[in-house]
Steps between C-alpha positions, in 0.01 A plus 500: 500500500793616286722773638465830318827639366546876480709590198769767533417821314739651247481808280639561154544858377558470127369542148236289328609282206219442252688196370484337843868403508650763729409774745193478720372192318822302550517610863148386580555162332816455705331601824216255435746221423680563829177527701510861607222753451606757242379859504591765242572864434514554125741770388434484128314327222706354219387377162742217430543146380802268474636705209507838668344791686264707286389757752525613861248704697597586856265530794480830680735502801207576732323188375811288558515627857129437556540140388790443738317668788185297437698177520692601813186619680316166482738238354836598642768306310792334672714533187489732198643469151564813292531465124440743215454858627582685177480867602678731743170587666404137564843416642468799735150394602600142582816609683311759705246240615765257624713776652200597712469145637846519655585192704160345430585439134435148373769314306548692176632329186582740216528369147646806321313456172671735255473355149266240350639191329401663171707811585219738602589738783303415815661747742559860403854633535404749769326226696823298526654762727193499725512121512865510610472783748165429665366151435801267508613618846159382627519161330566163655626369166554628147507251210670653193594313187834570333402822316314632805798425725710702258270798545510467880877469540628672184654193338324201349632166631645272234594193704373302798765673710363830372153406625641458850685829482181674388298343782752616759512848348121530504492402868775749580334781306133455591503295821267228371573140410550427131425208272679562171363268233739369236259389231633764259864395531652390171655157458378346825387138530308555824248754623701655783373761747692657789336603827670720759357661815813620677553170682393218272603449138323233296593373155179358357535274197253325272520345153486760225226404256582609147258574217222589743332838479367604840340822620427613849770292669621801697148575618438139598834466680452809717134411564608153616754652740225727634272202556766302688575802719128520577510136615771591749817387322817694575619698199785269383275195523213682325736577213616136479143371500404750230793384285372143525154624406635686197698199383177306494309781330750523214583131468137389514369794293268637763404562861336160542831337420676739735276407788552129431879546506475699821285235667757236410775717648303537825458123545 
């Protein structure tokens, strides 16, 4: 008789992408690829495709909370990813729930989704302050790209050294670990990300693939970290494994390729 394996449970709190390339859809695909059970709390519906976001309709904050409570009551996650929150009220709702958990909070990975690839605002200006003041101090890790790091620390990094400085500043200011992603840096030949948690600094490098349009990489990256945390990896190692996963996802044009690359790395 084969031994039954119980999959770790994870939760994503994010928006739905009708194009299937980012948000809840990307998170669930990533969770399935990494063999964790994904649950969801949907914060908003978006009408979008690879060319842009056509419309956004937010969920009522009470409904967001009910979704989170329903998951925690019967399918308590060991790790949680937070993506697009959009409004002040939803940020407050999510922060209040995790504040109440106190020391029983699961690992919390915050992807501070602020602007879509097409330029559409995905986090209201007033919500940014709530994110900084209430949610980031609760986080295990925050995963900003270059523009988002600029919003968090007041100055957009322009170099690899600047990524490290931003990561250290984020840790100093908010108390959480930071993974500052360098995909938006100009003139780089590698995809470089810097991780810092107050003790460990990692410089994560991968080949930079030109002439490739990708969406949802930030969602997939943070979801992969969440999955590895759920499997019991320490945070620095979870980040390294997720970087390997992302390299496969981009280089092989999909999650199947990412999982194949990851399996080869594990051998």
